[in-house]
N, C-alpha and C positions, 0 to 999 in steps of 0.2 A: 470768288468772293468779292473781288474788286469790281467786277462787272455788275454784280447784283447791287453793290453799294451805289454805283453810278446810276443804275436804273432807278433805284429808290429816290435818289436826289432829283432826277429828271421828272419823275412822276409827282413828287411832292414839293417842287420848287416854289409853288405858290404859297405854301404854308411855312416855308423857311425864310428867315430874314436874308436879304440879299448879301449882307456881309458874311453870314455863315456859309452861304453857297459859294461865294468867292473864296472863302478860306478853305473849304473842302477841295475845290478845284485846284487851288494853288498848292495845297498840300500834296494832292495826287501828282501834280506836275513835278513837284520837287522830288517826290519819291522815284519817279521815272528818270529824272536827271541824275539822282544819286546812283541808281542802278547802272545807267550808262557810264557814269564817271568811274564807278567801281570796276566795270568791265574794261574800260580804257586804262585805268591804273594797273590792273593785273597784266594787261598786254604790254604796258611799258616796263613793268617789273621783269617780265620775261626777257626783254631786250637788255635791260640793265644787267640782269644776271648772266645772260649769254656773253656779253662783252666784258663782264667784270668791271663795269663803269664806276661802281661805287668805290673801287680802289683809288680812283682819281682824287677822292676826298679823304683818303687815308682810312677808310673803313675796311676791316679785315673780312667782313662777311655781309651778305645781303641783309640778314636779320639786323645787324648793328646799324646799317644804313636806314632801313625802314623804321626801326625803333627810335634811333637818336636823331637822324637828319630829317625824316619826314614827320616825326613826332607822334607816332602811333604807340599805344601801350604794347607791352610784350605780347599779350594774347591777341590783340588786333594785328600786330605785325606777323605773328605766326599764321593767323587766318588767311591773310592775303598772300603770303608766300606759299602756303599749302595749296591754295586755290590756283596760284600761278603754275605750280608743278603739275596739277591735274589738267589744266587747260593746255599745257605744253604737250602732253601725251595724248590728249583726246579733244578732237575738234568739236564734238557734240557738247562736251562740258562747257566749252567756250561759248557756244550758241545759247545754251540754257542760262548761263550767267548773264549774258547780254539781254536776254528776254525777261529776266527776273524770276523765273520759275525755279532756279537753283540758287539757294542762298550760300553765303560763305560757310555757314555752319554745315550745311549739307555737303558742300564740296570737300570740307575737311574730313567728314565721316567717310566719304567715298575714297578719298586719297589714302586714309589710314587703312581702310578695308582692303584696298588693292595691294598695299604694301605688305599687310599681314598675310594675305593669300599667296603672294609671291614668295614670302619667306618660308612657307610650308610646301612649296613646289607647285602651286596652282596659279600660274601666270595667265590671267584672263586675256582672251583675244580681244581685238578692237570691237568686234560685233557683240561679244558678251559684255564688254564695258558699256556699250551704247544701250543695250537692253537694261542694264542695271540703272543707268542714269535716267532712262525713260520711266522706270518703275518708281523711282524716288522723287521725280519732278513734282514740285508743288507740295510735297509731304512735310509734315512737321518733323522735329528732331526725333521724337519718340517713335513716330511711324517709320522714319528712316532706319532707326536702330533695329526695329523688328524685321524689316525687309532684309537688311544686311545680315542679321543673325540667321534668317531662314535660308540665305544663300551661301552661308559660310561653309567651307570644307571641314571645319572643326568647330561646330557650334557649341559643343560641350565644354570647350576650353575657354576659361575666362579671359577677358582682355586685360593683360597684365601691363600696368603702366608704372614707370618709375616716377618718383616725386620727391621733393625736398621742401622743407619749410623751416624758418628760423623760429626757435622756441625760447632762446635766451640770447643776450648780447654775444655770448661766446660759444653757443652750441646750435647746431643745425640737425634737424631730424631728416634722415635720408631713408627712403623706402624703395626697395627693389626686390626682384624675385630671382632665386637661383634654381637652375634645373638640377637634375640628379647628379651630374658630374660636378657642378659647382658645390653642391651640398657635401659631396664626398670629400672634395678638396678642403672645404671648411672644417669638416670633422677631423680630418687628418692633421691639418694645421694646428687645431686646438690640442691634439695629442702631443705634437712635437713641441709646441711653445708652452704648453701647460697653462692655458689661460681660459677663463670662461667669458671674458669680455670680447665680444665680436668687434666692437669699436676699436679696442686696442690692437686687435689682430690685424684689422684692415689698415689701421694707421701705420703699423710696422711694415706691412706688405707694400703700401703705397710709397713709403720712404725708400724701400729697396728699388722699386720700379723707377721712381723719379731720379734717384741717384744714378742708376744705371743709364738712363736716357741722357741725363745732363753730362755724364762722363763721356758718352758717345759724341756729344756735341762739343767736347773739349773743355767743359767747365770743371774746374777743380776746387772751387770754393762754395760748393752747394751748402745751403743752410739745412738741407734734409740729409742728415747723416744716417748711414746704415746702422741698424741695431748691432750691438756688440755680441759676438758669439760667446756662448757659455764655455766653449772648449778652448783651452789655451793652445797656441800654435805648437808649443813644445810637446803637447800630448798626442799629436798626430804624427804617424811615421812619415807622411809626405813632407812635413816641415823640417825634418832632420837633414842637415847637409850631407851630401854624398861625397866624402873625401876621396873615394876611389875614382871618381869621374875626373877626367882631365880638365884642367882649367882652360877656358877660352877667353880671348880678349873681347870685351863688349865695346860697342861704339860709344862715343862720348854722349853725355846727356843731351847736349844741344842737338847733335845729329839725330839722336833717338827721338827727341820730342818733335823734331821737324818731320819725322817719318821718312827720312832720306838715309839710305845706307851709305857707309863710308865710300868715298870715291865716286858716288853717283853724280850725274850732271844735274843742273837746275831743272825743276819741274815747271818752268814758266810756260812751256808749250803743251803741257799735259793736263788732262782733266782731273788728275789726282790732286787733292788738296792736302798738303802736309798738316799733321796734327798741330804743330806750332802755330801755323796760320789760323787754324780753327780757334785755338785758345786766344790768340791776339784779337780775332774778330769778335769773339764773345766778350772779351774784356772791354772792347770799344763799344759794342752795342748794349752791354749789360743785359743780354738775354731778351732783347726787344727788337721787333722788326724796325729796320732803319729807313723804311720808305717815308718820305715827307711829301705831303700834298703840295703840288705847285700852285694850287688855288687858295687853300686855307692855311698853308704853311704849318699844318699840324702833323705830328708824327703818328704813324700807326701804333696803336697800343698793344697789338697782339704779341703774346709771348709763347704761343703754341705752334708746334710743327715748323719751327724756324729752319730755313734752308740756306746754305751758302750759295750765293748767286754771283755769276760773273757779270759785272756791270757792262763791259764790252764783251759779248759772247765769243767763245772760241771760234764759232762758225764765221764770225765777222772779223777775225784776226786778233781777238783779245787774248790776253795772257793770264796765266794763273799766278798773279802777283798780288801782294797784300793790298795795294791801292786800287786793284780792280775787283776786289771781292767785298761782299756785303751780306748782312743777314736780312733775309726777307721771309715773311710768312708765306704760306702756300698761295694765298690769294694774290699778293703782290708779285710773287714770282711768276705765276701764270699770267697776270696782267702784263708784265714786262715782256713775256714770251709772245703774247698776242700782238703787242704793239710792234714787235720786231719781225712778225711774220713767222715765228718759230713754233707756233701752236695754232690749233684751229679752235674757233669759238665752241663752247659747249652747247648742248641742246640740239633741237632739230633745225636744219637749215643753216644758212650763213647770216652773219650780222648785216643789218641794212643801215 
């Protein structure tokens, strides 16, 4: 289509004002520049992701970096990251992006299709992926959808997408789909809890899950308390004390909290982290990654998947001591390991 447009301009240049002709040529040139720039950006994002370089600026994920640091909208950030992941695994996709015949929207459609096919056990070979990309090259979004549906291993199954949207200042609508097992669990949970409100049921279930995970991290002051049981402890036979059992001496609370048995030596040379240490680290970090960017001096905002990390690794002579331990999110923990040569870059090849 672009070649036809240029041919028309060339044939009718005499009847077109010069400034219009210049405008059309300049617009065409800018579109080519944008395509090349997009391809170059995607290539750079692959390197940034492989090295976890965004962690240097205290971003916990590539998405946060592209959205907040580079200034793209959430959907635009997602488009570029999905395209990067496609080009990482397929060289032809990279070439088609560079030539402009594969758009970001098309790349997202293919990336999603490949992921769905893999989830149902149909992992397409590199040659099959190349054939698929060739088939959709230059096609519109709707044409691409039809091609992908025709090649799907389960075309009769709808594409189920989770979504959420804010409906009031205090309420969010969440939409997701349950399989047969999930629906059976939901039905049984309703029977046990005796409620018709799915929202209340999931809220209580999430409280239990979050409370359990936070306790595992050593946090004892969770604002998400577990729901109270309808059964009193005295009503269950397990709660009744067994006076016939011999009394045994239990370790002191301080020793028990530290996870160290009475008489044990210090764990400073061990990978084991005492529970008391975990609680002190959590009290200090307040449940937030403790990494601070050496450039922006900002602290990572992540509160998910926190890990206790040795500042000076055991492999380098570090000790399991409170002043050598810190809370890091997965990204900054991996970034630290990469810098110390204790992990390999993710993705194909080595970082350059």
